[in-house]
N, CA, C and O atoms as a DFTB+ gen file, in Angstrom:
596 C
 N C O
     1  1       1.721     -89.684      44.657
     2  2       0.824     -87.533      45.064
     3  2       0.290     -88.271      46.695
     4  3      -0.884     -88.424      47.032
     5  1       1.024     -88.494      47.187
     6  2       0.569     -89.081      48.865
     7  2       2.105     -87.917      49.147
     8  3       1.857     -87.013      49.945
     9  1       3.199     -87.916      48.708
    10  2       4.391     -88.339      49.804
    11  2       4.944     -86.757      49.143
    12  3       6.044     -86.377      49.546
    13  1       4.123     -85.782      48.058
    14  2       3.792     -84.975      48.050
    15  2       5.384     -84.168      46.797
    16  3       5.900     -84.829      45.896
    17  1       5.681     -83.106      47.053
    18  2       6.831     -83.350      45.458
    19  2       8.166     -83.233      46.915
    20  3       8.205     -83.171      48.144
    21  1       9.169     -83.265      45.609
    22  2      10.647     -82.931      47.091
    23  2      11.685     -82.427      46.131
    24  3      11.344     -82.211      44.968
    25  1      12.767     -82.247      46.467
    26  2      14.043     -81.802      45.448
    27  2      14.514     -82.236      44.491
    28  3      15.215     -83.246      44.434
    29  1      14.135     -81.400      43.429
    30  2      14.610     -81.646      42.118
    31  2      13.470     -82.497      40.962
    32  3      13.544     -83.088      39.885
    33  1      12.200     -82.034      42.191
    34  2      10.747     -82.812      41.103
    35  2      10.869     -81.111      39.953
    36  3      11.259     -79.956      40.130
    37  1      10.380     -81.772      39.021
    38  2       9.773     -80.586      38.607
    39  2       9.056     -78.910      38.104
    40  3       8.997     -77.905      37.395
    41  1       8.706     -79.624      39.037
    42  2       7.790     -78.132      39.629
    43  2       7.958     -78.286      41.051
    44  3       7.156     -78.791      41.837
    45  1       8.842     -77.903      41.238
    46  2       9.809     -77.180      42.355
    47  2      10.407     -75.881      42.670
    48  3      10.581     -75.103      43.609
    49  1      10.700     -76.077      41.059
    50  2      11.220     -74.827      40.880
    51  2       9.726     -73.418      40.583
    52  3       9.217     -72.355      40.940
    53  1       9.708     -74.491      39.723
    54  2       7.794     -73.438      39.542
    55  2       7.392     -72.583      40.420
    56  3       7.447     -71.362      40.567
    57  1       6.668     -74.128      41.386
    58  2       6.421     -73.107      42.755
    59  2       7.229     -72.546      43.849
    60  3       6.806     -72.004      44.870
    61  1       8.420     -72.744      43.505
    62  2       9.768     -71.966      44.701
    63  2       9.184     -70.239      43.966
    64  3       8.879     -69.433      44.845
    65  1       9.090     -69.896      42.982
    66  2       9.432     -68.635      41.806
    67  2       7.602     -68.119      42.463
    68  3       7.403     -67.007      42.952
    69  1       6.838     -68.851      42.362
    70  2       5.089     -68.729      43.059
    71  2       5.597     -68.601      44.449
    72  3       5.565     -67.378      44.586
    73  1       5.903     -68.934      45.215
    74  2       5.308     -68.727      46.724
    75  2       6.997     -67.091      46.592
    76  3       6.587     -65.931      46.641
    77  1       7.803     -67.203      46.519
    78  2       8.783     -66.070      46.377
    79  2       7.036     -64.319      45.747
    80  3       6.660     -63.477      46.563
    81  1       6.699     -64.367      44.833
    82  2       5.478     -64.075      44.154
    83  2       5.112     -63.608      45.256
    84  3       5.005     -62.397      45.445
    85  1       4.719     -65.021      46.667
    86  2       3.643     -64.501      47.528
    87  2       4.295     -63.765      48.714
    88  3       3.739     -62.959      49.461
    89  1       5.876     -64.286      48.762
    90  2       6.633     -63.517      50.166
    91  2       6.791     -61.662      49.402
    92  3       7.002     -60.738      50.187
    93  1       6.654     -61.377      47.859
    94  2       6.824     -60.211      47.595
    95  2       6.007     -59.164      47.617
    96  3       6.288     -57.965      47.627
    97  1       4.217     -60.094      47.628
    98  2       4.147     -59.385      47.902
    99  2       2.812     -58.718      48.561
   100  3       2.040     -57.824      48.215
   101  1       2.993     -60.162      50.406
   102  2       3.033     -59.571      51.555
   103  2       4.029     -58.331      52.113
   104  3       4.079     -57.742      53.193
   105  1       4.608     -58.245      51.170
   106  2       5.369     -57.415      51.851
   107  2       5.232     -56.346      51.593
   108  3       5.521     -55.379      52.297
   109  1       4.508     -56.356      49.954
   110  2       4.467     -54.824      49.217
   111  2       2.880     -54.431      50.678
   112  3       2.744     -53.508      51.481
   113  1       2.014     -55.668      50.369
   114  2       0.587     -55.333      51.812
   115  2       0.915     -54.959      52.430
   116  3       0.466     -53.833      52.648
   117  1       1.875     -55.408      53.238
   118  2       1.590     -54.904      55.153
   119  2       3.180     -52.806      54.817
   120  3       3.280     -51.765      55.467
   121  1       3.705     -53.173      53.921
   122  2       3.787     -51.574      53.924
   123  2       3.424     -50.709      53.304
   124  3       4.161     -49.741      53.121
   125  1       2.350     -50.761      52.851
   126  2       1.451     -49.980      51.930
   127  2       0.354     -49.864      53.627
   128  3      -0.341     -48.906      53.966
   129  1       0.548     -51.095      54.335
   130  2      -0.683     -50.489      55.796
   131  2      -0.543     -50.634      57.035
   132  3      -1.222     -50.728      58.058
   133  1       0.889     -50.628      56.571
   134  2       1.499     -49.103      57.399
   135  2       2.419     -50.763      59.178
   136  3       2.521     -50.833      60.402
   137  1       2.615     -51.237      58.459
   138  2       2.804     -52.298      59.213
   139  2       4.304     -52.001      59.486
   140  3       4.871     -51.750      60.549
   141  1       4.757     -52.094      58.296
   142  2       7.052     -50.512      58.455
   143  2       7.048     -50.185      57.329
   144  3       6.391     -50.534      56.348
   145  1       7.962     -49.358      57.531
   146  2       7.810     -48.536      56.174
   147  2       9.936     -48.435      55.399
   148  3      11.131     -48.288      55.658
   149  1       8.918     -48.662      54.417
   150  2      10.711     -48.710      54.022
   151  2      11.816     -47.353      54.118
   152  3      11.676     -46.328      54.784
   153  1      12.716     -47.663      53.394
   154  2      13.409     -46.794      53.427
   155  2      13.141     -45.524      51.756
   156  3      12.952     -45.906      50.601
   157  1      13.202     -44.475      52.113
   158  2      13.442     -43.763      50.939
   159  2      15.142     -43.476      50.447
   160  3      15.849     -42.686      51.072
   161  1      15.608     -44.199      49.318
   162  2      16.866     -44.135      48.600
   163  2      16.557     -43.174      47.360
   164  3      15.416     -43.052      46.916
   165  1      17.960     -42.321      46.697
   166  2      18.159     -41.601      45.859
   167  2      17.601     -40.298      46.140
   168  3      16.985     -39.808      47.087
   169  1      18.235     -39.672      44.402
   170  2      16.955     -38.472      43.743
   171  2      16.268     -38.189      44.308
   172  3      16.074     -37.203      45.020
   173  1      15.469     -39.539      43.936
   174  2      13.644     -38.597      43.590
   175  2      13.065     -39.621      44.746
   176  3      11.940     -40.084      44.563
   177  1      14.009     -40.092      46.265
   178  2      13.152     -40.854      47.152
   179  2      12.230     -42.039      46.812
   180  3      11.043     -41.765      46.993
   181  1      12.409     -42.969      46.479
   182  2      12.780     -43.698      45.799
   183  2      11.790     -44.232      47.308
   184  3      12.084     -43.425      48.190
   185  1      10.931     -45.106      47.773
   186  2      10.638     -46.140      49.130
   187  2      11.126     -47.099      48.767
   188  3      11.065     -47.205      47.542
   189  1      11.935     -48.435      49.595
   190  2      11.992     -49.943      49.529
   191  2      11.980     -50.804      50.107
   192  3      12.693     -51.191      51.033
   193  1      11.226     -51.170      49.660
   194  2      11.216     -52.501      51.475
   195  2      11.692     -53.637      51.178
   196  3      11.317     -54.443      52.031
   197  1      12.401     -54.171      50.313
   198  2      12.685     -55.711      49.910
   199  2      13.638     -55.877      48.435
   200  3      13.295     -55.308      47.399
   201  1      14.223     -56.287      48.480
   202  2      14.664     -56.645      47.147
   203  2      14.854     -58.162      47.270
   204  3      14.705     -58.585      48.417
   205  1      15.167     -59.115      46.278
   206  2      15.007     -60.593      46.032
   207  2      15.822     -61.064      45.069
   208  3      16.145     -60.531      44.007
   209  1      16.266     -62.572      45.728
   210  2      17.336     -62.988      44.886
   211  2      16.921     -64.118      44.835
   212  3      17.210     -64.811      45.811
   213  1      16.150     -64.729      43.796
   214  2      16.819     -66.170      44.239
   215  2      15.783     -67.158      45.303
   216  3      14.599     -67.444      45.127
   217  1      16.799     -67.594      46.575
   218  2      16.513     -68.044      47.423
   219  2      17.143     -66.412      48.934
   220  3      17.160     -66.759      50.115
   221  1      17.445     -65.288      48.669
   222  2      17.467     -63.977      49.129
   223  2      16.882     -63.029      49.122
   224  3      16.541     -62.464      48.083
   225  1      16.530     -62.477      50.685
   226  2      16.005     -61.605      50.415
   227  2      16.590     -60.757      51.428
   228  3      17.010     -61.263      52.468
   229  1      16.707     -58.556      51.064
   230  2      16.947     -58.104      51.763
   231  2      15.875     -57.558      51.865
   232  3      15.177     -57.306      50.883
   233  1      15.473     -57.209      53.358
   234  2      14.782     -56.170      53.594
   235  2      15.134     -54.816      54.195
   236  3      16.046     -54.327      54.862
   237  1      14.417     -54.582      53.853
   238  2      14.537     -52.933      54.192
   239  2      13.111     -52.032      55.092
   240  3      11.928     -51.855      54.801
   241  1      14.089     -51.578      56.428
   242  2      12.592     -50.808      57.213
   243  2      13.239     -49.634      57.503
   244  3      14.196     -49.192      56.867
   245  1      12.574     -48.974      58.742
   246  2      13.252     -47.756      59.336
   247  2      13.660     -48.450      60.195
   248  3      13.377     -49.614      59.910
   249  1      14.359     -48.360      61.425
   250  2      14.743     -48.646      62.447
   251  2      13.289     -48.434      63.612
   252  3      12.893     -47.288      63.824
   253  1      12.700     -49.452      64.191
   254  2      11.710     -49.129      65.475
   255  2      11.218     -50.745      65.084
   256  3      11.125     -51.444      64.075
   257  1      10.913     -50.884      66.877
   258  2      11.112     -52.328      66.943
   259  2       9.912     -52.650      66.853
   260  3       9.781     -53.853      66.630
   261  1       8.600     -51.867      66.962
   262  2       7.084     -51.987      66.172
   263  2       7.722     -52.645      64.858
   264  3       7.766     -53.875      64.875
   265  1       8.291     -51.907      63.560
   266  2       7.939     -52.522      62.319
   267  2       9.561     -53.940      61.803
   268  3       9.992     -54.383      60.739
   269  1       9.877     -54.115      63.128
   270  2      10.377     -56.109      63.574
   271  2      10.027     -56.575      63.813
   272  3      10.075     -57.681      63.274
   273  1       9.347     -56.387      64.749
   274  2       8.489     -57.328      65.087
   275  2       7.257     -57.835      63.768
   276  3       6.975     -58.860      63.147
   277  1       6.931     -56.821      63.820
   278  2       5.514     -57.150      62.520
   279  2       6.350     -57.915      61.134
   280  3       5.807     -58.871      60.581
   281  1       7.900     -57.318      60.578
   282  2       7.963     -58.951      59.944
   283  2       8.146     -59.548      59.739
   284  3       8.079     -60.215      58.707
   285  1       8.850     -59.721      61.615
   286  2       8.963     -61.520      61.835
   287  2       7.414     -61.849      62.042
   288  3       7.579     -62.851      61.345
   289  1       5.977     -61.918      62.389
   290  2       5.682     -62.205      62.304
   291  2       4.752     -62.026      60.812
   292  3       4.081     -63.056      60.744
   293  1       4.554     -61.460      60.036
   294  2       4.823     -62.212      58.699
   295  2       5.412     -62.831      58.481
   296  3       4.958     -63.944      58.217
   297  1       7.354     -62.548      58.396
   298  2       7.832     -64.503      58.056
   299  2       7.555     -65.710      59.103
   300  3       8.442     -66.556      59.219
   301  1       6.513     -65.820      59.777
   302  2       5.717     -66.803      60.661
   303  2       4.969     -67.428      59.735
   304  3       4.974     -68.566      59.266
   305  1       4.192     -66.262      59.531
   306  2       3.161     -66.384      58.874
   307  2       3.424     -67.005      57.762
   308  3       2.746     -68.016      57.585
   309  1       4.615     -66.594      56.482
   310  2       4.274     -67.077      55.415
   311  2       4.963     -68.720      55.484
   312  3       4.776     -69.644      54.693
   313  1       5.937     -68.679      56.914
   314  2       6.146     -70.223      57.097
   315  2       5.319     -71.210      57.593
   316  3       5.883     -72.251      57.930
   317  1       3.922     -71.131      57.743
   318  2       2.868     -71.967      58.538
   319  2       2.356     -71.804      57.512
   320  3       1.275     -72.326      57.783
   321  1       2.185     -71.230      55.712
   322  2       1.355     -71.661      54.820
   323  2       2.045     -71.880      53.537
   324  3       1.400     -72.182      52.534
   325  1       3.620     -71.710      53.517
   326  2       4.211     -72.390      52.794
   327  2       4.867     -73.139      53.069
   328  3       5.027     -73.937      52.146
   329  1       6.063     -73.638      54.961
   330  2       6.530     -74.669      54.513
   331  2       8.280     -74.241      54.638
   332  3       9.340     -74.739      55.017
   333  1       7.698     -72.869      53.990
   334  2       9.348     -72.275      53.256
   335  2       9.551     -70.849      55.004
   336  3       8.998     -69.777      55.251
   337  1      10.606     -71.687      55.752
   338  2      11.462     -71.091      56.536
   339  2      12.778     -70.100      56.805
   340  3      13.876     -70.572      56.508
   341  1      12.720     -68.761      57.349
   342  2      13.645     -68.527      57.355
   343  2      15.548     -68.916      58.082
   344  3      15.927     -69.724      58.931
   345  1      16.077     -68.199      57.488
   346  2      16.982     -69.171      58.847
   347  2      17.689     -68.382      59.251
   348  3      18.520     -67.920      58.470
   349  1      17.642     -67.853      60.788
   350  2      18.073     -67.230      61.450
   351  2      19.815     -67.314      62.020
   352  3      20.470     -66.734      62.887
   353  1      19.976     -67.947      61.404
   354  2      21.098     -68.106      61.865
   355  2      22.576     -67.806      60.590
   356  3      23.801     -67.870      60.700
   357  1      21.640     -67.478      59.458
   358  2      23.253     -67.221      58.663
   359  2      21.861     -65.799      58.360
   360  3      21.692     -65.550      57.167
   361  1      20.955     -64.956      59.387
   362  2      20.736     -63.768      58.240
   363  2      21.195     -63.319      59.038
   364  3      21.670     -64.135      59.828
   365  1      21.453     -61.334      59.532
   366  2      21.851     -60.389      59.915
   367  2      21.110     -59.836      59.390
   368  3      20.480     -60.022      58.349
   369  1      21.189     -58.153      61.026
   370  2      20.802     -56.741      61.052
   371  2      21.423     -56.799      60.738
   372  3      22.130     -57.797      60.600
   373  1      21.679     -55.063      60.191
   374  2      22.072     -53.886      59.980
   375  2      21.348     -52.804      60.326
   376  3      20.288     -52.496      59.781
   377  1      21.946     -52.116      61.341
   378  2      20.952     -50.839      62.088
   379  2      22.000     -49.720      61.562
   380  3      23.216     -49.882      61.462
   381  1      21.192     -48.431      61.217
   382  2      21.583     -46.994      61.148
   383  2      20.608     -46.218      62.260
   384  3      19.509     -46.405      62.782
   385  1      21.859     -45.071      62.311
   386  2      20.419     -44.616      62.930
   387  2      20.126     -44.765      64.494
   388  3      19.249     -44.117      65.065
   389  1      20.739     -45.445      64.953
   390  2      20.493     -46.083      66.369
   391  2      21.650     -45.752      66.852
   392  3      22.475     -44.942      66.427
   393  1      21.675     -46.994      68.538
   394  2      22.910     -47.073      69.062
   395  2      23.124     -48.401      68.981
   396  3      22.198     -48.899      68.341
   397  1      24.174     -49.481      69.444
   398  2      24.609     -49.720      69.496
   399  2      24.139     -51.060      70.309
   400  3      24.090     -52.214      69.885
   401  1      23.760     -50.481      71.799
   402  2      23.046     -51.541      72.530
   403  2      21.092     -51.561      72.176
   404  3      20.195     -52.289      72.601
   405  1      21.102     -50.539      71.344
   406  2      19.193     -51.392      71.221
   407  2      19.160     -51.458      69.344
   408  3      18.153     -51.302      68.655
   409  1      20.538     -51.728      68.857
   410  2      21.024     -52.966      67.989
   411  2      21.199     -54.311      68.199
   412  3      20.839     -55.363      67.671
   413  1      22.094     -53.830      69.461
   414  2      22.288     -55.711      69.506
   415  2      20.837     -56.601      70.034
   416  3      20.442     -57.729      69.736
   417  1      20.282     -55.563      70.924
   418  2      19.167     -55.635      71.755
   419  2      17.605     -56.411      70.422
   420  3      16.628     -57.094      70.727
   421  1      17.941     -56.010      69.365
   422  2      16.979     -56.066      67.805
   423  2      17.599     -56.926      67.598
   424  3      16.826     -57.874      67.463
   425  1      18.850     -57.328      67.438
   426  2      19.155     -59.093      66.765
   427  2      19.142     -59.728      68.359
   428  3      18.415     -60.720      68.289
   429  1      19.515     -59.615      69.413
   430  2      18.913     -60.821      69.931
   431  2      17.736     -61.255      69.650
   432  3      17.567     -62.229      68.917
   433  1      16.694     -60.536      70.240
   434  2      14.679     -60.729      69.560
   435  2      14.495     -61.732      68.294
   436  3      13.882     -62.800      68.308
   437  1      15.404     -60.934      66.821
   438  2      15.572     -61.270      66.082
   439  2      16.530     -63.168      66.438
   440  3      16.159     -64.170      65.827
   441  1      17.248     -63.193      67.085
   442  2      17.524     -64.461      66.836
   443  2      19.128     -64.464      65.763
   444  3      19.802     -65.486      65.630
   445  1      19.425     -63.355      65.220
   446  2      20.437     -63.019      64.699
   447  2      21.605     -62.776      64.518
   448  3      22.034     -63.081      65.631
   449  1      22.557     -62.421      63.896
   450  2      23.998     -61.445      63.746
   451  2      23.490     -60.048      63.438
   452  3      22.581     -59.608      62.734
   453  1      24.579     -59.418      64.367
   454  2      24.272     -57.778      64.348
   455  2      25.643     -57.881      63.497
   456  3      26.729     -58.430      63.682
   457  1      24.743     -56.637      61.895
   458  2      26.373     -57.313      60.869
   459  2      26.841     -55.356      60.785
   460  3      26.179     -54.318      60.820
   461  1      28.028     -55.627      60.685
   462  2      27.930     -54.219      60.408
   463  2      28.846     -53.905      58.692
   464  3      29.716     -54.571      58.130
   465  1      28.255     -52.802      58.352
   466  2      28.574     -52.525      56.821
   467  2      30.454     -52.121      56.827
   468  3      30.947     -51.890      57.931
   469  1      31.141     -52.079      55.891
   470  2      30.742     -52.822      54.417
   471  2      31.012     -54.089      54.520
   472  3      32.119     -54.494      54.872
   473  1      29.940     -54.916      54.198
   474  2      29.764     -56.818      53.799
   475  2      29.660     -56.886      52.580
   476  3      29.566     -55.817      51.977
   477  1      29.641     -58.117      51.836
   478  2      30.015     -58.932      50.177
   479  2      28.453     -59.372      50.848
   480  3      28.373     -59.791      52.003
   481  1      27.275     -59.218      49.978
   482  2      26.204     -59.597      50.399
   483  2      25.958     -60.467      48.136
   484  3      25.924     -59.808      47.097
   485  1      25.889     -61.549      48.257
   486  2      25.889     -62.452      47.241
   487  2      27.143     -62.134      45.775
   488  3      27.071     -62.401      44.575
   489  1      28.121     -61.515      46.548
   490  2      29.410     -61.287      45.725
   491  2      29.837     -60.346      45.513
   492  3      30.953     -60.184      45.019
   493  1      28.709     -59.084      45.974
   494  2      28.769     -57.934      45.761
   495  2      29.346     -57.471      47.329
   496  3      29.201     -58.136      48.355
   497  1      30.052     -56.114      47.206
   498  2      30.621     -55.121      48.333
   499  2      29.270     -54.392      48.303
   500  3      28.710     -54.147      47.235
   501  1      28.649     -53.977      49.749
   502  2      27.713     -53.404      50.402
   503  2      28.586     -52.428      50.946
   504  3      29.654     -52.834      51.403
   505  1      28.344     -51.284      50.981
   506  2      28.260     -49.965      52.390
   507  2      29.679     -49.875      52.570
   508  3      30.292     -49.750      53.630
   509  1      30.387     -50.001      50.716
   510  2      32.147     -49.449      50.666
   511  2      32.382     -48.020      49.636
   512  3      31.786     -48.121      48.564
   513  1      32.723     -47.456      49.720
   514  2      33.313     -46.661      48.163
   515  2      33.394     -48.128      47.102
   516  3      34.043     -49.170      47.195
   517  1      32.600     -47.722      46.293
   518  2      32.857     -48.707      45.150
   519  2      33.840     -47.814      44.641
   520  3      34.691     -48.639      44.310
   521  1      34.541     -46.195      44.211
   522  2      34.987     -46.250      43.386
   523  2      36.709     -46.078      44.104
   524  3      37.575     -45.266      43.777
   525  1      36.767     -47.181      45.178
   526  2      37.721     -47.794      45.500
   527  2      38.026     -48.438      44.988
   528  3      37.067     -49.203      44.886
   529  1      39.308     -49.070      44.108
   530  2      39.936     -50.558      43.421
   531  2      39.228     -51.507      44.841
   532  3      38.474     -52.474      44.736
   533  1      39.897     -50.695      46.519
   534  2      40.103     -51.814      47.291
   535  2      39.096     -52.614      47.725
   536  3      39.305     -53.766      48.108
   537  1      37.749     -51.979      47.695
   538  2      36.341     -52.186      47.967
   539  2      35.833     -53.041      46.908
   540  3      34.622     -53.227      47.033
   541  1      36.435     -53.714      45.750
   542  2      36.347     -54.479      44.576
   543  2      37.638     -55.700      44.841
   544  3      37.665     -56.781      44.252
   545  1      38.168     -55.462      45.367
   546  2      39.676     -56.504      45.317
   547  2      39.152     -58.229      46.010
   548  3      39.747     -59.296      45.866
   549  1      37.566     -57.891      46.927
   550  2      37.583     -60.100      46.992
   551  2      37.131     -59.700      46.289
   552  3      36.247     -59.144      46.941
   553  1      36.860     -59.350      44.899
   554  2      35.864     -59.666      43.568
   555  2      36.709     -60.326      43.143
   556  3      37.041     -61.510      43.197
   557  1      37.334     -58.665      42.314
   558  2      38.983     -59.429      41.887
   559  2      39.534     -60.756      41.729
   560  3      39.860     -61.565      40.860
   561  1      39.489     -60.612      42.860
   562  2      40.527     -61.801      43.570
   563  2      39.413     -63.113      43.334
   564  3      40.125     -64.106      43.184
   565  1      38.423     -63.388      43.272
   566  2      37.713     -65.143      42.257
   567  2      37.353     -64.669      41.391
   568  3      36.453     -65.233      40.768
   569  1      38.029     -63.031      40.788
   570  2      37.742     -63.495      39.359
   571  2      39.304     -64.347      38.721
   572  3      39.388     -65.128      37.773
   573  1      39.961     -64.045      39.273
   574  2      41.251     -63.760      39.215
   575  2      42.033     -65.794      39.164
   576  3      42.812     -66.468      38.490
   577  1      40.980     -65.952      40.570
   578  2      40.931     -67.409      40.888
   579  2      41.433     -67.945      39.528
   580  3      42.492     -68.383      39.079
   581  1      39.699     -67.613      38.910
   582  2      38.833     -68.779      38.368
   583  2      39.661     -68.853      37.020
   584  3      39.944     -69.686      36.159
   585  1      39.965     -67.119      37.402
   586  2      40.645     -67.865      35.157
   587  2      41.733     -68.657      35.175
   588  3      41.821     -69.613      34.405
   589  1      42.705     -68.344      36.075
   590  2      43.417     -69.443      36.505
   591  2      42.991     -70.912      37.253
   592  3      43.245     -71.850      38.009
   593  1      42.750     -70.719      36.998
   594  2      42.187     -72.464      36.739
   595  2      41.490     -73.855      36.365
   596  3      41.974     -74.915      36.761
C-alpha cells in the first residue's frame, strides 16, 4: 500500500481514464467561465475546446495571450493534483490569424514547438486538402508496408 500504483497495475488504466475525465471537465468549466474561448467550426458554428484520445489532447482556443496563459495555468494545476504532466518537448502550437513573431513568442513562453500545417496527428493528416491523393500518401505508404511485412 505504501508504494502506490505502478505502471501495469490493473487499476492504472481505470485511474488514467478517470483523470482524463477530470481534465475534460476542467477544460469545459474553464471555457464556460471565460478563461479561454474555443473555436467555432462547421456550418452550425459548434464550439470546440478540446479533443482527447488516450494520452493525447488537442486544445483549441482563440489566439489570445491571456487564454494561452490561462490554459497553461490549468495544466499546471492538473499536474499538481494528478501527477500527470504535459511533455512540452513533444507539444506544438499552431497559430492562425496572428503574425509569425507573435506565434514564435507564444511558443517560447509555453516552452513548446511552433508547428505549421499540414501535419500528421495520430496518423491522420491535418490541415491538408483531403480530396487530394498526396494528402493521404503517408498513410497509404504505412498501410502498404504493413501489408508487405
